[in-house]
C-alpha positions in Angstrom: 10.2 6.3 -17.8 7.2 4.3 -17.0 7.9 3.8 -13.7 9.4 7.0 -12.7 7.4 8.8 -13.4 5.1 6.7 -11.7 6.6 7.4 -8.7 7.5 11.5 -9.3 3.7 11.8 -9.9 2.9 10.5 -6.4 4.5 14.0 -5.2 2.3 15.7 -7.3 -0.6 14.5 -6.4 -0.4 14.9 -2.8 -0.3 19.1 -3.7 -3.6 18.9 -5.7 -5.8 16.6 -3.4 -5.4 14.6 0.0 -6.2 11.1 1.1 -8.2 12.0 4.1 -12.1 11.4 2.6 -13.9 11.6 5.4 -12.1 14.6 6.0 -14.9 18.2 5.0 -14.4 18.8 0.9 -12.0 21.5 1.6 -9.7 19.8 3.3 -8.9 17.3 0.5 -7.2 20.3 -2.4 -4.4 21.6 -1.6 -2.8 24.3 -3.4 -1.5 24.1 -6.7 -0.2 25.5 -9.6 -2.3 25.0 -14.0 1.4 23.3 -13.9 0.9 20.9 -11.4 -2.3 20.0 -12.3 -2.0 19.2 -16.1 1.5 17.3 -14.8 -0.5 15.3 -12.9 -3.5 14.1 -15.7 -1.2 13.4 -18.2 0.7 11.1 -16.4 0.5 7.6 -14.6 -0.1 9.4 -11.1 -0.9 6.5 -8.0 -2.5 7.6 -4.3 -1.9 6.2 -1.4 -5.4 5.6 0.5 -5.3 4.5 4.1 -8.8 5.7 5.5 -10.3 2.0 6.2 -14.6 1.6 6.4 -16.5 3.6 9.9 -13.5 5.8 11.0 -12.3 7.3 7.4 -15.6 7.2 5.8 -18.8 5.4 6.7 -21.0 6.0 3.7 -20.5 4.7 0.3 -21.4 8.3 -1.4 -18.5 9.3 0.5 -15.4 6.6 -0.5 -17.4 7.2 -4.5 -17.3 11.1 -4.3 -13.9 11.1 -3.5 -12.7 8.7 -6.3 -14.4 10.6 -8.5 -12.3 14.1 -6.9 -9.5 12.5 -8.2 -10.6 11.1 -10.9 -11.4 15.0 -12.5 -7.5 15.7 -10.9 -6.0 13.7 -12.8 -5.1 11.2 -10.6 -4.8 7.4 -11.8 -5.3 5.3 -9.4 -4.0 4.8 -5.4 -2.6 2.0 -3.4 -5.0 1.6 -0.6 -5.1 0.3 3.2 -7.2 -3.1 3.7 -6.1 -4.2 7.1 -3.5 -1.9 9.9 -2.4 -2.9 12.3 -3.1 -5.4 14.7 -6.2 -6.6 12.3 -7.3 -9.7 12.2 -8.4 -11.9 8.7 -12.4 -11.1 9.7 -11.8 -7.5 9.8 -9.9 -7.6 6.7 -13.2 -9.3 4.7 -14.9 -7.2 7.0 -12.7 -4.1 5.1 -12.7 -5.5 1.6 -16.6 -6.1 1.1 -17.1 -2.7 2.1 -14.3 -1.7 -0.3 -15.9 -3.7 -2.9 -19.6 -3.2 -2.0 -19.1 0.5 -2.7 -17.1 -0.1 -5.4 -19.6 -2.5 -6.5 -22.0 0.3 -7.0 -20.2 1.9 -10.6 -18.3 -0.9 -11.7 -17.6 0.8 -14.6 -15.6 2.7 -12.8 -12.5 0.6 -11.3 -9.8 -1.5 -12.6 -8.2 -4.4 -9.7 -4.4 -4.1 -10.4 -3.5 -7.7 -11.1 -0.3 -5.9 -14.0 1.1 -2.5 -14.7 -1.0 -3.2 -18.1 -3.2 -2.2 -16.1 -2.9 0.3 -14.3 -1.9 2.4 -17.9 -5.2 1.0 -18.9 -6.8 3.0 -15.8 -4.5 5.9 -17.0 -6.4 5.6 -20.8 -9.3 5.0 -20.0 -10.0 7.9 -17.5 -11.1 5.0 -14.9 -9.2 4.7 -10.8 -6.2 1.5 -10.9 -7.3 -0.3 -7.1 -4.2 -1.5 -6.0 -4.6 -3.7 -2.0 -2.2 -3.9 1.4 -1.9 -4.8 3.5 0.0 -3.6 6.7 -0.1 -6.4 9.6 0.8 -10.1 9.2 -1.2 -10.5 12.2 -4.5 -10.5 9.2 -3.1 -14.4 8.8 -3.1 -15.3 12.6 -0.7 -18.0 12.4 -2.4 -19.2 9.0 1.0 -19.2 6.2 -2.2 -20.4 3.4 -3.6 -17.3 3.9 -1.1 -15.6 1.8 -2.4 -17.1 -1.8 -5.7 -15.9 -1.0 -3.8 -12.3 0.0 -2.5 -12.9 -4.1 -6.2 -14.2 -5.0 -7.3 -11.3 -3.6 -5.5 -8.8 -5.3 -2.6 -7.8 -2.5 0.6 -6.6 -3.3 1.8 -5.3 -0.7 1.8 -6.5 3.0 4.3 -4.9 6.2 5.8 -7.0 8.2 5.8 -4.6 11.5 3.8 -2.0 11.9 5.1 -0.1 14.9 4.6 -2.4 17.8 6.1 -5.4 18.7 4.4 -7.9 16.7 4.9 -12.5 15.8 6.9 -11.3 13.1 9.0 -9.3 14.3 9.0 -5.5 16.0 7.9 -1.8 14.2 9.8 1.5 14.1 8.1 2.8 17.2 9.3 0.2 19.8 12.3 -0.1 18.2 13.3 3.2 18.4 12.2 2.7 22.6 14.8 -0.1 22.8 12.5 -2.6 22.1 13.6 -4.3 18.5 14.1 -8.4 18.4 15.1 -8.6 14.9 13.2 -10.7 13.0 11.4 -14.0 14.3 11.9 -17.8 12.5 7.9 -16.9 11.9 8.5 -13.5 10.5 11.1 -15.1 8.1 8.3 -18.1 6.9 6.1 -15.0 6.1 8.9 -13.8 4.1 8.8 -16.6 2.2 4.7 -17.6 2.1 5.0 -13.8 0.6 8.2 -14.3 -2.1 6.6 -17.7 -3.0 3.0 -16.7 -4.1 4.5 -12.9 -5.2 3.8 -9.9 -2.6 5.9 -7.4 -1.7 7.0 -7.8 1.4 6.9 -4.1 2.9 9.7 -2.9 5.6 8.3 0.2 6.2 7.7 1.7 9.7 9.3 -1.7 10.8 12.4 -1.6 13.3 15.9 -1.4 11.9 17.4 -4.9 13.8 13.8 -6.4 11.7 13.8 -4.8 8.6 17.8 -5.7 8.4 16.9 -9.1 9.5 14.1 -9.4 6.8 16.3 -7.6 4.2 19.2 -9.8 4.8 17.0 -13.0 4.6 15.8 -11.4 0.9 19.0 -10.9 0.5 20.4 -14.1 0.3 17.4 -16.3 -0.1 15.8 -14.2 -3.0 18.6 -11.9 -5.1 16.6 -9.7 -7.3 13.4 -10.6 -5.5 12.1 -6.4 -4.5 11.1 -5.2 -1.7 10.2 -1.6 -0.1 12.2 -0.4 3.1 11.2 3.1 2.9 10.7 4.8 6.9 13.2 2.3 8.4 16.6 1.8 8.1 18.3 5.3 6.3 21.4 3.5 5.1 19.2 0.9 3.1 15.4 2.6 2.3 17.9 4.1 -0.9 18.5 1.5 -2.9 16.0 -1.5 -1.6 13.4 1.6 -2.4 15.1 1.5 -6.1 15.3 -2.4 -5.9 12.2 -2.8 -6.1 11.7 -0.2 -9.6 14.9 -2.6 -10.8 
């Protein structure tokens, strides 16, 4: 029941608080009924925040103000993107430092998630649960040992190929234009490393053939290990999103 509430409440949170912390305050709030607002306060709610330092926000108070408003609305925590498509390791470190430096100004307000218990604790104590994610494998820069470092940082998931063409495989936009070559050998190696260190494989925004190849690799070599395949391959979407929760 706990996990079901997490997923359901994500949808409701969108009605209460948007995910752009750089825009004006009015743009953060959407209309919602009193019932919906109370549901968010009573339920574990995980939002999604892809707002990098330098474009999404430039001053610490902007980010901290967003989190303050989110807590007031009842949002338990956020899945936060540290690196987007084509970012390298140095940019990942820069983003991580910027986010952590801002949060260090109010260290008692944040819990960095390592398990579902941390999310529950954030909900009970009224703190912000921080769940890091990476939307690209380019941060590895051909060094699989960095996957262990990502795990130590608390990164929970990694997207294999976001929209464009990468060494791991093809993203959804190039696939739409007929350039999906499927999962590469390097992509398989990345998947193996993610599983080894306990980071969830995310196939969102990945081309259909690449995603199907990756799903087949997971099912063959790592049956029962969760992965995500939403917004990628229509016929597989429901099964694999459910697999994440099972």
